[in-house]
N, C-alpha and C positions, 0 to 999 in steps of 0.2 A: 435523387437516387444517389447512392454513395458510389464511389469508383469501385468496379469489380475487376477481378482478372480471371482468366481460365487457365488451368483448373483452380477451383476455389482453394486458396491457402489455408493450411492448417495453422492453428496458434503455434508459437514456440514460446515456452517459458522455462528458461533457464538462468540467464544473467540479466538482471534488470535494474533500473534506477528510478527513483521517484523524482517527478517533476513538483518539489515541494515549494511552498511560499509562492505559489502562482495563482492557480484557480481556486485553491481551498481559502484564499483571503476573502473576505465579504465582496471586495471589489479587487479585480486583477490590479496588480501593481501596487496595491496597499502595502505590501511587504517586501517591495524592493524588486520583484521580478515579474516580467511577463513572459509567456509562452513565445518562443520565436521559432520558425521555422528551422533555422539553422542549427537549432539544438538537436532536432533528431537527425540531421545529417551527421552531426558530430558524434551521438551516441551510437549509430549504427557503424561508423567508421572506427570507433574505439573497440566494437567488439561484443556490445549489448545487444540482445534481441528482443527486449520488451522494456516498456514504459509503464509505470504504474502512476496514474494522473489524479491526485485528490482534487476532488471538486466540492465547493460548498453549495450544492443543490438548494440548501435551506434558504440561503441569502438571495435566490433567485426564483423563487416560487411565491405565489399568492399565500396569505397567512388563512384565508377561509375557502371553504369548499368552492370549486372544483380544484382548488390548489395548482391552478395553471402555472407552468414554468415560463419564465419570460423567453419569449421566442429568439430575440436577439442574444441572449446568452447561450441558449441551445445551439444556436447557429455557430457561435464561436468554438463550443465544445466540438461541434461537427468539424469545423476547420482545422482544429488540433488533431482529431482523429483521423483527418485526411492525411495530414502531413506524418502521420505515424505509418498509415497504410502505404503511401509512396514510397517510404523506405523499408517495406516489408517488416516493419516492426510490430508485434503483437502490442495492444495497449489495454491497460486495466482502468476503466472508468469506475473510480472509487467515490462513495457518498462519504465525505468527510466534513467533521466540525459541525454535526447536528448537536449542539448543544442543550438545545430545548428537548431533543428527544431523550437525552441522558437524564435531564432532571426532572421531566414529566413525561415519561413514556406513555401513561396512559392517555394523555391529551394530546399525543402527537402520533399516536399509530395510524389513524385514519390519513393524515396528511402523508406520513413514511410511505404507505402503500400506496397512495394515489401518485405520489412522485414517481414511485417505480413502474406502476402502470404506464405512465406517459412515457418514461424512458424505454421501456420494453417494446411498445408500440413503435416509437421512433425509430429505435435501432434494429429493429426485427429482420431488415433486408440487409443490414451490414454483414460483411463476411465475419466468419468464426474467430478472426484475430483480433476482434473487438470483444473483451471481456468485462462483465459487472462484477462489482464488488459491494455487497449490500449495505455495509455500514463500517466505518473504521472505527476501531476501539470503543465498543460499547463499555460503559462504566457508569458509576453512581448509582441512580435508582433503577436503571435497566439493568435487574438481575438476570442470571442464568435461564431460570424457568420462563420469564417473560421473553427473554431474547429468543429463545428457541421457539416459541409461539410465534414471534414475529417473523423469524427465519422462514418458518413453515408456510406461513401466509404470503410473505413476500415472493418467496421461491414459486408457490402456486402461480401467482400474478404472472412472473416472468415466464413461467413454463407455457402458459396460454398463448404466447406470441413467439417465444424463443426456445422450442422444447429440445435444442441441443447445445445451447450456448453455454460456455463454462462461467459458471457463477462462483465467486469466492466468498467464503464465510469465515469468520473467526470467533473466540470466545469472548466472554465479557471480562472486566478487569483490564481494558486497555490491551486486548488481544494477548494476554500474558500466557507464556508457555505452559505454566502449570495449572491453568484454567481450561487448557483445551480440552480435558477430560469432562467438563460440563457441557460441551457442545453435543447437541443431537445430530448425528449425521444421516441426512436424508438418505433413501434408497434412490440414489440418482447417480450414475456414472459422471456426469458432467458438473460434478460439485469438487471444488477446491477448498481444503481447509487452510487457514492461514494463522500465523502467530508472529508477534514482533519481540525484538530481543535487543535490551540495552542494559544488561547486566555486566558487570557490577556498575549500578546507577550513579554511585559517587564517582566512578571514573568517566563514564560516557556523558554525564550532565554536568561536569564540573564547570561552574561559572556561568550556567545558562540561566539567563535573566529572568525568563518566565517561570522557573523553579522557585524561586524567592532566594532571600538572602542567604539561607542556609547553603546554597550551591557555592557561594564565594569561599566557604571554609574548606572545599574539596579541592580548590585549585593547587595543582602540583601532584595529584594523584597520579601515579604511573601503572602501567600494564606491562609487566617485564617477561610475560610467557612462562612463568615457572610451572612447574608440574601441578602445583595446587590450583592455581588460576586455570590452566588448560582443563584439568580435570573436571572443574565445575561446569564450565561450558559444555563439555563433552557429554557429560551426564545428564545435563537438561536437554541436550538434543537427542541423547538416547531415549528419554522418557517421551518425547514427541514421536520418533521413529516407532517405538513400542505401541503407542496409543494408535498410530495409522495402522500397523499390522493387525491390530485388533478389530479395526474398521475396514476390513477388505481392501487394505494398502490404499485408502484414500490418499491422492495427492496431497502435498505439503508445499506451501510456499512461505518462507520467510520473507514476509512482506515489508517489513522494517529493521534495519540496525544501521548504527552508526556511532561515533563518538564526535561531540561538539568541537569545534576548532578551538576551544580554550584549553583542551587537555594537550599534554606534551605531544608534539608531532610524531616522534619516534614510536610512542606508545600507540598513538592512534593507528598507525600503519601496523604495527605487530598485531594488535586487537582485531582490526578489520580483517587483515589477512587470515588470522586463526577462525574467526567467524565464519568467513566464507568458505574456508577450506572444511569446517565442520559440515556446513549446510550441503556443501557438494557430496561429501563423504557419506552422508545420511541420504543422499538422492532428493533433497529438497531444492526446488527453485528459490531464487533470491532476489531481493530488490533493495538496493543500497538508499538509505535515507541520508543524503539526497543530492541533487544534481550541482545546483548552485549558489546555495545559501550558507547557513551557518555550520552545517556539516559537509558542505560541498565537495565533491570530487572535481568540480570544474571552477574555474574563477571567472566570472563573466566581466569583471573589471578590465582584466588584461587579456580575456579571451584566450585562455590556455587551461589545459588539464592540470591539475596538481599532480604530478605525474608519480610520485610515490604511493599516494592513494589509489591512482588509477591502476597501478602495476599490483596494489593488494587486491584489487578486484579481478583485473583481467591481466594474468601474468604475461 
């Protein structure tokens, strides 16, 4: 039974950070970071109120029916969620890096739904400060029509055991802001819509090894907070806010944004500050990507915040 408190805490979703490169690796530690209890202490003390936890459930569930989740791994996620609850931090448990679902959504739908059925039943008695995010950044063969069907089916499964838990859903094309209009919003007050923002991409992903050789050509790109640069971002956020208004003011989460460490640091700080300010001006909750790796606001090697980035997020 999870730790509980009286009265039941309400989830707070304003200023968050992603615990990236931890549990969304196939094995925790493969990408250089392990979740540590002290991280939750640091995040709370810095002024964040929630953590988004990307999890590679795909790597820890059987490949054949009934697609059982590894109980040891589930226990580890429980431990991490418990650390968040001890600090009165909301935590979003996000289904991350399900690449087979993207390349073969037809062949993985049953497994996807079975994993969510297990998770919903497992966490049904946890406090409402534990949120679900159905799938990170649908793309490839998982198109909008198919994804809307999957959202409906998964939400129905979750609601059987978690009728009032907040559930985060985002659009296809890597949760792009300009694809949010393709998302069918369920008639459900406990749904939060999400989008991710990394534009201009040649700035935020300059030198990013996983993007490919082309990203090396982008090195040195700056973001100088010109009127044109600011207007482009503000206009994109306006379009998301207008979409929300057309859908009964569905809550919006900017679930990821950040600029890679190879971008000029002063530009990273300017861009991060402006994107965060735009999210807040539009009433969006936000979660920075990410805590302590290539985009990190914290340096785990020297055990210190990168103060200029932290101030860009929590002035």
